C-alpha positions as CSV (number, residue, x, y, z in Angstrom):
1,X,-14.0,-7.6,11.6
2,X,-15.0,-7.9,8.0
3,X,-13.8,-6.6,4.8
4,X,-17.5,-4.5,5.0
5,X,-16.9,-3.3,8.5
6,X,-13.7,-1.8,6.8
7,X,-15.2,-0.1,4.4
8,X,-17.8,1.3,6.9
9,X,-16.0,2.8,9.0
10,X,-13.1,4.3,6.5
11,X,-16.1,6.5,5.2
12,X,-17.4,7.1,8.1
13,X,-13.6,8.8,9.1
14,X,-13.1,9.7,5.9
15,X,-12.4,13.4,7.2
16,X,-9.1,12.0,8.9
17,X,-6.5,11.7,7.1
18,X,-4.5,8.7,8.5
19,X,-7.6,6.0,9.3
20,X,-7.8,3.7,6.1
21,X,-4.8,1.4,7.7
22,X,-5.7,1.3,10.4
23,X,-9.4,0.8,10.0
24,X,-8.8,-2.8,8.1
25,X,-6.5,-3.7,10.9
26,X,-8.7,-3.0,13.7
27,X,-11.9,-2.3,14.7
28,X,-11.1,1.2,16.3
29,X,-8.6,3.6,15.8
30,X,-5.9,4.3,18.3
31,X,-3.6,6.7,17.0
32,X,-1.3,6.9,14.5
33,X,-0.3,4.2,12.4
34,X,2.7,1.9,14.4
35,X,5.4,1.4,11.8
36,X,7.5,-2.0,13.0
37,X,11.1,-0.1,13.8
38,X,10.1,2.5,15.9
39,X,12.3,3.9,18.2
40,X,14.5,2.1,16.6
41,X,14.5,3.8,13.3
42,X,17.1,6.1,13.4
43,X,19.5,3.1,14.7
44,X,18.2,0.7,12.2
45,X,18.5,3.6,9.7
46,X,22.4,4.4,10.4
47,X,23.6,1.2,10.4
48,X,22.4,0.8,7.4
49,X,24.3,3.7,6.3
50,X,27.4,2.0,7.7
51,X,26.5,-1.5,5.4
52,X,25.5,-3.6,8.2
53,X,24.0,-6.1,6.5
54,X,21.6,-7.0,9.8
55,X,20.5,-3.3,9.1
56,X,19.3,-4.1,5.7
57,X,17.3,-7.2,6.5
58,X,15.1,-5.4,9.1
59,X,14.5,-2.6,6.2
60,X,14.0,-5.2,3.8
61,X,11.7,-7.5,6.2
62,X,9.7,-4.2,7.5
63,X,8.5,-3.4,3.9
64,X,9.4,-5.9,0.7
65,X,6.1,-7.3,2.0
66,X,4.3,-4.3,0.9
67,X,6.3,-3.1,-2.0
68,X,5.7,-6.8,-3.4
69,X,2.0,-7.0,-2.7
70,X,1.7,-3.4,-4.4
71,X,3.7,-4.4,-7.2
72,X,1.5,-7.2,-7.7
73,X,-1.9,-5.9,-7.4
74,X,-1.1,-2.7,-9.9
75,X,-0.2,-5.4,-12.5
76,X,3.5,-5.8,-12.4
77,X,4.9,-8.4,-14.7
78,X,7.4,-9.2,-12.2
79,X,6.4,-7.9,-8.8
80,X,9.5,-9.8,-6.4
81,X,12.1,-8.6,-9.6
82,X,10.6,-5.4,-9.2
83,X,10.7,-5.4,-5.3
84,X,14.3,-5.8,-5.7
85,X,14.9,-3.3,-7.7
86,X,13.2,-0.7,-5.5
87,X,15.3,-1.8,-2.3
88,X,18.3,-1.7,-5.0
89,X,17.2,2.1,-5.2
90,X,16.6,2.5,-1.9
91,X,19.5,1.1,0.3
92,X,21.8,3.2,-3.1
93,X,19.8,6.5,-1.9
94,X,20.2,5.9,1.7
95,X,22.8,8.7,1.9
96,X,20.8,11.3,1.2
97,X,18.1,10.3,2.9
98,X,16.8,12.2,5.6
99,X,13.4,12.2,7.6
100,X,11.0,9.9,10.0
101,X,10.2,6.9,9.4
102,X,6.9,7.6,8.0
103,X,8.8,9.7,5.3
104,X,11.1,7.2,4.6
105,X,8.2,4.6,4.1
106,X,7.0,7.2,1.9
107,X,10.0,8.0,0.5
108,X,10.1,3.5,-0.1
109,X,6.7,3.3,-2.0
110,X,7.3,7.0,-3.8
111,X,10.6,4.8,-6.0
112,X,8.3,2.1,-6.4
113,X,5.4,4.3,-8.0
114,X,8.4,5.3,-10.3
115,X,9.6,1.2,-10.7
116,X,6.0,0.4,-11.8
117,X,6.0,3.7,-14.0
118,X,9.3,2.5,-15.9
119,X,7.7,-1.0,-16.6
120,X,4.4,0.1,-17.5
121,X,6.5,2.1,-21.0
122,X,9.2,-0.6,-21.2
123,X,5.9,-2.8,-21.8
124,X,4.1,-3.0,-25.4
125,X,0.4,-1.2,-24.7
126,X,-1.8,-3.2,-23.7
127,X,-5.8,-2.9,-24.1
128,X,-6.3,-3.2,-20.4
129,X,-4.1,-4.0,-17.8
130,X,-5.0,-6.6,-15.5
131,X,-3.9,-7.8,-12.2
132,X,-1.6,-10.0,-12.0
133,X,-2.4,-13.9,-10.6
134,X,-1.6,-12.8,-7.3
135,X,-0.7,-15.3,-4.5
136,X,-1.0,-14.2,-0.7
137,X,1.4,-12.0,0.6
138,X,2.2,-11.7,4.5
139,X,2.5,-8.3,5.8
140,X,4.3,-7.6,9.0
141,X,2.0,-6.5,12.3
142,X,-1.3,-6.9,10.7
143,X,-3.7,-9.6,9.5
144,X,-5.7,-7.6,6.2
145,X,-6.2,-10.4,4.2
146,X,-7.9,-12.5,6.5
147,X,-10.0,-9.4,7.8
148,X,-11.7,-9.4,4.5
149,X,-11.5,-13.6,4.4
150,X,-14.7,-13.3,6.7
151,X,-16.8,-12.4,3.7
152,X,-14.8,-12.5,0.7
153,X,-11.6,-14.8,0.2
154,X,-8.1,-13.4,-0.8
155,X,-8.8,-13.2,-4.2
156,X,-11.8,-12.1,-4.3
157,X,-10.4,-8.6,-2.6
158,X,-7.9,-8.6,-5.2
159,X,-10.6,-9.1,-7.7
160,X,-12.5,-6.4,-6.3
161,X,-9.7,-3.9,-6.4
162,X,-8.7,-4.9,-10.2
163,X,-12.2,-3.1,-11.2
164,X,-11.4,0.1,-10.0
165,X,-10.2,2.6,-12.1
166,X,-6.1,2.7,-12.3
167,X,-6.5,5.7,-10.1
168,X,-8.3,4.9,-7.7
169,X,-6.7,1.3,-7.3
170,X,-3.2,2.8,-6.7
171,X,-4.7,5.4,-4.0
172,X,-6.6,2.3,-2.3
173,X,-3.5,0.2,-2.6
174,X,-1.2,2.9,-1.2
175,X,-3.4,4.1,1.4
176,X,-4.3,0.3,2.4
177,X,-1.2,-2.0,1.8
178,X,1.5,0.6,2.3
179,X,-0.5,2.4,4.9
180,X,0.2,6.0,3.4
181,X,-1.8,9.3,5.1
182,X,-3.1,11.2,1.8
183,X,-0.3,13.5,2.5
184,X,2.2,10.9,1.7
185,X,-0.1,9.6,-1.3
186,X,-0.4,13.0,-2.6
187,X,3.8,13.0,-2.6
188,X,4.2,9.5,-4.3
189,X,1.9,9.8,-7.1
190,X,2.2,13.7,-7.8
191,X,-1.4,14.7,-7.2
192,X,-2.8,17.3,-4.9
193,X,-5.0,15.9,-1.2
194,X,-8.2,17.0,-2.1
195,X,-7.3,14.9,-5.6
196,X,-6.5,11.8,-3.7
197,X,-9.3,12.7,-1.8
198,X,-11.9,12.5,-4.0
199,X,-10.1,9.2,-6.0
200,X,-10.6,7.7,-2.4
201,X,-13.9,8.5,-2.1
202,X,-14.7,7.5,-5.2
203,X,-12.8,3.7,-5.1
204,X,-14.8,3.3,-2.0
205,X,-17.6,4.0,-2.8
206,X,-17.5,1.5,-6.3
207,X,-16.4,-0.7,-3.6
208,X,-19.5,-0.3,-1.8
209,X,-22.0,-0.5,-4.7
210,X,-20.1,-3.7,-6.0
211,X,-20.7,-5.6,-2.9
212,X,-24.1,-4.2,-1.9
213,X,-25.1,-5.6,-5.6
214,X,-23.5,-9.8,-4.4
215,X,-25.9,-8.7,-1.8
216,X,-23.1,-7.5,1.1
217,X,-24.3,-5.6,3.8
218,X,-22.0,-2.2,4.7
């Protein structure tokens, strides 16, 4: 599946709030997005609350690549450090968390979003905040970057995201990299689902136009 096909699929299914992440991983939607812990989530979470190192490793391994990728593509000066800070907060907050694996994922990215906001406030303001030079990052259970390579290549995909407005970029990254639903993204960034859908639509339109000018058929 190419990046162009993925965007085409997203556009066709925009009214469905759960399809963007799956559209970039497979050519057809097949139910709710699957998270890697699945039925083991409650057991892993319970073990992590008791301090079991293996449980911490499972949670970190499941989500850290996506958190680091989100931070990197959002222009974090030190994405790996920010990711570590996020998981320090996650593990410290485990006793107070209650919910499903989807809710847990949303909670983790809410913490990541807040850490990014804090980092930006600490940094001196620049005329623009460019996306940091990116390296390929692995994402368990998916080949998003490999699919995109069929048309553009990894760095070109990141460059395209860099050309979106800050809000559009964040929404698409949370939808694609974090694999969150519209409602979850709304919770993370503090906007209404309607506003998230509008930002998503405008972001996809901008990407489509950009690719069309470069001769990529969507």
